[in-house]
C-alpha positions as CSV (number, residue, x, y, z in Angstrom):
1,X,-95.2,-73.0,-135.3
2,X,-93.1,-75.7,-134.3
3,X,-91.2,-76.0,-137.7
4,X,-90.8,-72.3,-137.7
5,X,-88.9,-72.6,-134.3
6,X,-86.3,-74.9,-135.6
7,X,-83.1,-73.3,-136.9
8,X,-83.4,-75.6,-140.1
9,X,-86.3,-77.2,-141.7
10,X,-85.8,-80.2,-144.2
11,X,-88.5,-82.0,-145.8
12,X,-89.3,-84.7,-148.3
13,X,-91.5,-84.3,-151.1
14,X,-94.8,-85.6,-149.1
15,X,-94.6,-82.8,-146.6
16,X,-97.0,-79.8,-146.4
17,X,-97.3,-77.0,-144.2
18,X,-100.1,-74.6,-143.1
19,X,-100.8,-71.8,-140.9
20,X,-104.7,-72.2,-140.3
21,X,-105.1,-69.2,-138.1
22,X,-107.5,-67.3,-140.4
23,X,-109.8,-70.6,-140.7
24,X,-110.0,-70.9,-137.2
25,X,-110.5,-67.3,-136.1
26,X,-107.2,-66.9,-134.1
27,X,-104.4,-64.6,-134.4
28,X,-100.9,-65.8,-134.3
29,X,-98.8,-64.2,-131.7
30,X,-96.3,-61.7,-132.1
31,X,-93.2,-64.1,-131.9
32,X,-94.7,-66.4,-134.5
33,X,-95.6,-63.7,-137.0
34,X,-92.0,-62.2,-136.5
35,X,-90.6,-65.6,-137.2
36,X,-92.6,-66.3,-140.3
37,X,-91.9,-62.6,-141.7
38,X,-88.3,-63.4,-141.2
39,X,-88.4,-66.7,-143.1
40,X,-90.4,-65.8,-146.0
41,X,-91.0,-62.0,-146.3
42,X,-94.0,-59.7,-145.7
43,X,-96.0,-60.5,-148.9
44,X,-95.7,-64.4,-148.6
45,X,-96.2,-64.1,-144.7
46,X,-99.6,-62.2,-145.5
47,X,-100.5,-64.6,-148.0
48,X,-100.0,-67.5,-145.6
49,X,-101.7,-65.9,-142.8
50,X,-104.4,-64.5,-144.6
51,X,-105.5,-67.5,-146.7
52,X,-104.8,-70.2,-144.5
53,X,-103.7,-72.5,-147.8
54,X,-101.7,-75.5,-147.5
55,X,-98.1,-75.1,-149.0
56,X,-96.6,-78.3,-150.5
57,X,-92.8,-79.3,-149.9
58,X,-91.9,-77.4,-153.3
59,X,-93.9,-74.3,-152.5
60,X,-92.4,-74.1,-149.1
61,X,-88.9,-74.5,-150.4
62,X,-89.3,-72.0,-153.1
63,X,-90.3,-69.3,-150.6
64,X,-87.5,-70.1,-148.0
65,X,-89.5,-71.8,-145.6
66,X,-88.0,-75.1,-145.9
67,X,-84.2,-75.1,-145.9
68,X,-83.6,-78.3,-147.8
69,X,-85.6,-81.0,-149.7
70,X,-84.8,-84.8,-149.4
71,X,-83.3,-86.4,-152.6
72,X,-85.9,-88.6,-154.2
73,X,-86.4,-91.7,-152.0
74,X,-84.0,-90.3,-149.3
75,X,-86.6,-89.3,-146.8
76,X,-86.4,-86.2,-144.6
77,X,-84.5,-88.0,-141.8
78,X,-81.8,-89.0,-144.3
79,X,-81.6,-85.6,-145.8
80,X,-81.6,-83.8,-142.1
81,X,-78.8,-86.2,-141.3
82,X,-76.8,-85.3,-144.7
83,X,-77.6,-81.6,-143.9
84,X,-76.5,-81.8,-140.0
85,X,-73.1,-83.6,-141.0
86,X,-71.8,-80.6,-142.6
87,X,-72.2,-78.8,-139.1
88,X,-71.4,-81.5,-136.7
89,X,-67.7,-81.3,-136.8
90,X,-67.5,-77.6,-136.2
91,X,-67.0,-75.7,-133.1
92,X,-69.9,-75.5,-130.8
93,X,-68.9,-72.5,-129.3
94,X,-68.8,-70.6,-132.5
95,X,-72.1,-72.1,-133.5
96,X,-73.9,-71.2,-130.1
97,X,-72.1,-67.7,-130.3
98,X,-73.3,-67.0,-134.1
99,X,-76.6,-68.4,-133.2
100,X,-77.0,-65.8,-130.5
101,X,-75.8,-62.8,-132.7
102,X,-78.1,-63.8,-135.6
103,X,-81.1,-64.3,-133.5
104,X,-80.5,-61.1,-131.6
105,X,-80.3,-59.2,-134.8
106,X,-83.3,-60.8,-136.4
107,X,-85.4,-59.8,-133.3
108,X,-83.9,-56.4,-133.2
109,X,-82.2,-57.1,-129.6
110,X,-78.6,-56.8,-130.6
111,X,-78.1,-53.7,-128.6
112,X,-79.8,-54.9,-125.5
113,X,-77.9,-58.3,-125.9
114,X,-74.6,-56.7,-126.6
115,X,-72.9,-58.0,-122.9
116,X,-74.3,-61.4,-124.0
117,X,-72.8,-61.2,-127.6
118,X,-69.4,-60.1,-126.3
119,X,-69.0,-62.6,-123.5
120,X,-70.0,-65.5,-126.3
121,X,-67.1,-63.9,-128.2
122,X,-64.8,-64.0,-125.3
123,X,-65.4,-67.5,-124.2
124,X,-64.9,-68.9,-127.9
125,X,-61.5,-67.1,-127.9
126,X,-60.5,-68.2,-124.4
127,X,-61.5,-72.0,-125.2
128,X,-59.9,-75.2,-125.8
129,X,-61.6,-75.4,-129.0
130,X,-60.0,-72.1,-130.3
131,X,-56.5,-73.5,-129.4
132,X,-57.3,-76.9,-130.9
133,X,-58.5,-74.9,-134.1
134,X,-55.3,-73.0,-134.5
135,X,-53.2,-76.3,-133.8
136,X,-55.2,-78.1,-136.5
137,X,-55.1,-75.4,-139.1
138,X,-51.2,-75.2,-138.5
139,X,-51.1,-79.0,-138.8
140,X,-53.2,-79.1,-141.8
141,X,-55.9,-81.5,-140.3
142,X,-59.4,-81.5,-139.3
143,X,-59.8,-80.1,-135.6
144,X,-61.4,-82.2,-132.9
145,X,-63.7,-79.7,-131.0
146,X,-64.9,-80.6,-127.3
147,X,-67.0,-77.6,-126.7
148,X,-64.8,-76.1,-124.0
């Protein structure tokens, strides 16, 4: 459940994942089931929830539960740092706005969240970051975003 709640999951080769609900006699809640379903699809979600079987890192990666596997000897933390470095210089308002939209779409809440989605778009277009992005593009340099 904790791994599912993350935007991305990075693991090294020693990682394993399981949802032991069927072995404990509990029912995963609606939100947790929806998240698992959106990550791995219906058949794999059923397999994971019905069996309670443990997945190794390669299996978890092959079904889309893990987004990135660490290189040999790198470790999960190093792989996570390498993965996040690709995003760290990008516009925070863009990332938060797109996250809002994608999460609303995945949850079937996009219509209900339409005002929030529109506000996020306006906030980005009215931001200092947007102006910095335009300047940096014109000057052929990397932008320096501040989240405002």
